[in-house]
C-alpha positions as CSV (number, residue, x, y, z in Angstrom):
1,X,0.0,0.0,0.0
2,X,1.3,3.4,-0.9
3,X,0.0,6.6,0.6
4,X,-1.3,9.2,-1.9
5,X,1.0,11.9,-0.5
6,X,4.0,9.8,-1.2
7,X,2.8,9.1,-4.7
8,X,2.2,12.7,-5.6
9,X,4.4,14.7,-3.2
10,X,3.1,16.8,-0.4
11,X,3.8,20.4,-1.6
12,X,2.9,21.9,-5.0
13,X,6.5,22.3,-6.2
14,X,7.2,18.7,-5.5
15,X,4.0,17.6,-7.1
16,X,4.8,19.6,-10.2
17,X,8.3,18.1,-10.4
18,X,7.0,14.5,-10.1
19,X,4.2,15.2,-12.6
20,X,6.8,16.5,-15.1
21,X,9.0,13.4,-14.7
22,X,6.0,11.1,-14.8
23,X,4.9,12.4,-18.2
24,X,7.9,10.7,-19.9
25,X,8.6,7.7,-17.6
26,X,7.7,6.0,-14.3
27,X,9.0,8.0,-11.4
28,X,11.4,5.9,-9.3
29,X,10.5,5.4,-5.7
30,X,13.7,7.1,-4.5
31,X,12.6,10.3,-6.1
32,X,9.1,10.0,-4.6
33,X,10.7,9.6,-1.1
34,X,13.0,12.5,-1.5
35,X,10.2,14.8,-2.7
36,X,7.7,13.6,-0.1
37,X,9.5,15.3,2.8
38,X,12.1,17.4,1.0
39,X,13.1,19.2,4.2
40,X,14.2,15.9,5.7
41,X,14.9,13.7,2.7
42,X,16.0,16.3,0.2
43,X,19.2,18.3,1.0
44,X,20.0,16.6,4.4
45,X,19.8,13.1,2.9
46,X,21.8,14.1,-0.2
47,X,24.5,15.7,1.9
48,X,24.8,12.5,4.0
49,X,25.1,10.4,0.9
50,X,27.7,12.8,-0.5
51,X,29.7,12.5,2.6
52,X,29.5,8.7,2.5
53,X,30.5,8.5,-1.2
54,X,33.0,11.3,-1.3
55,X,34.3,11.8,2.3
56,X,37.5,10.4,3.8
57,X,37.8,6.7,3.5
58,X,40.2,3.8,3.0
59,X,38.2,2.9,-0.1
60,X,38.6,5.0,-3.3
61,X,35.7,6.9,-4.8
62,X,35.5,4.4,-7.6
63,X,35.3,1.5,-5.2
64,X,32.5,3.2,-3.2
65,X,30.6,4.0,-6.5
66,X,31.0,0.3,-7.5
67,X,29.6,-0.9,-4.1
68,X,26.6,1.5,-4.5
69,X,26.0,0.4,-8.1
70,X,26.1,-3.3,-7.2
71,X,23.8,-2.8,-4.2
72,X,21.4,-1.0,-6.5
73,X,21.6,-3.9,-8.9
74,X,20.8,-6.4,-6.2
75,X,17.8,-4.3,-5.1
76,X,16.7,-4.1,-8.8
77,X,17.0,-0.3,-8.7
78,X,17.8,1.6,-11.9
79,X,20.3,3.9,-10.2
């Protein structure tokens, strides 16, 4: 079951963005989540992911990108 707010976004700019994307293709669930509560999932979540993929680590950026791509593949995610 998916709540209607998650499907269409909860604020008009988010709804408009999802509508524009949905005209050409199916909107991925990750975009729906980010635009559902953009104050929480938008910039803060993107900043956390950026730190995880680009911050200091023993693994190279390429290795971290490969791990992320393989995990997405296993989860049948197009990203």
